[in-house]
C-alpha positions in Angstrom: 175.0 174.4 135.8 177.8 174.7 133.4 177.4 177.3 130.6 178.1 176.8 126.9 177.7 179.0 123.9 176.9 178.3 120.3 177.1 180.7 117.4 174.9 180.4 114.4 173.2 182.9 112.0 175.0 185.8 113.6 173.4 184.9 117.0 175.1 183.7 120.2 173.0 181.3 122.2 173.9 180.4 125.8 172.8 177.1 127.2 173.2 175.6 130.7 173.4 172.1 132.1 170.9 171.2 134.7 171.9 172.5 138.1 172.8 169.9 140.7 172.1 170.6 144.3 174.7 170.1 147.0 174.7 166.7 148.5 172.9 166.3 151.8 175.6 164.1 153.3 179.4 164.2 153.1 180.8 162.6 150.0 184.3 161.5 149.0 185.7 163.5 146.1 186.4 161.7 142.8 188.4 162.4 139.7 187.0 162.7 136.2 186.7 158.9 135.9 184.7 158.7 139.2 187.6 157.2 141.1 188.0 158.3 144.7 191.0 160.6 145.2 194.0 159.4 147.1 194.4 160.8 149.7 190.7 160.9 150.3 189.2 164.3 150.0 185.8 164.7 151.8 183.3 167.3 150.4 181.1 168.5 153.2 177.4 168.1 152.6 174.5 170.3 153.6 174.1 168.6 157.0 177.8 169.1 158.0 177.6 172.7 156.9 174.5 173.4 159.0 175.9 171.6 162.0 179.1 173.6 161.8 177.0 176.8 161.8 175.1 175.5 164.9 178.5 174.8 166.6 179.7 178.3 165.8 176.5 179.9 167.1 176.8 177.8 170.4 180.4 178.8 170.8 179.5 182.5 170.3 176.7 182.3 172.9 179.0 180.6 175.4 181.9 183.1 174.8 180.3 185.9 176.8 180.3 183.7 179.9 183.6 181.9 179.4 185.3 184.3 181.8 183.2 182.7 184.6 184.7 179.3 183.8 188.2 180.7 183.6 187.8 182.5 186.9 186.5 179.3 188.5 189.5 177.3 187.1 192.0 179.9 188.3 190.5 180.9 191.7 187.8 178.4 192.4 185.3 181.2 192.6 181.8 179.8 192.1 180.0 180.2 188.8 176.6 181.7 189.3 173.8 179.1 189.0 172.0 181.0 186.2 175.2 181.1 184.2 175.8 177.3 184.7 172.2 176.6 183.8 172.5 178.8 180.6 175.7 177.1 179.5 174.3 173.7 180.0 171.1 174.7 178.1 173.2 176.0 175.2 175.1 172.7 174.9 171.9 170.7 175.2 170.1 172.8 172.5 173.1 172.5 170.2 173.0 168.7 170.5 169.3 168.7 169.9 169.6 170.9 166.8 172.4 168.7 165.4 170.4 165.6 166.0 167.4 167.1 164.1 169.7 168.1 161.3 171.1 164.5 161.1 167.5 163.2 161.0 166.6 165.3 157.9 166.0 162.9 155.0 166.1 165.5 152.2 167.3 169.0 151.5 163.6 170.1 151.8 163.3 168.5 155.2 166.5 170.2 156.3 165.2 173.6 155.1 161.9 173.0 156.9 163.8 172.8 160.2 164.8 176.4 159.9 161.5 177.7 158.4 159.4 179.8 160.8 155.7 178.8 160.9 152.8 180.2 162.8 152.0 177.8 165.6 149.4 180.1 167.1 146.3 181.6 165.6 145.8 184.4 163.1 144.8 186.7 165.9 147.6 185.6 168.2 150.4 184.4 166.0 153.3 182.5 167.5 156.1 182.2 165.0 158.5 179.3 165.7 160.7 177.0 163.7 160.9 173.2 164.2 164.5 173.3 165.2 163.7 175.7 168.0 165.5 178.7 169.4 168.6 179.3 171.5 168.3 179.8 175.2 168.9 183.2 176.7 170.7 184.3 179.8 
């Protein structure tokens, strides 16, 4: 939170306002009188930020196989089945992750989607996160 200082008896004391977490959902920015700005300025919430990261990760995963799609468009050369399957799986997983993020009711629930937990046993641990993992080629 905001920091302020007081000086008394030859001592400087710092104090802080309570920290306020970032909003879960997007909000419209307001001025000092709590009136929406014109034109409207949208401040991205945690969900939008996380979904943007998911989209960037999906794009990065797809980038390595984009040349197959370009080659197909230019010369009608077939895209290997495993590449098509991988690309479809990445898009599907991205949509599933974004849906899970949209369904988070709180910042804690959003955080839990990305937190790895042991779904196996102590002897045979299987670490997984509720949001899942990206497909591999």
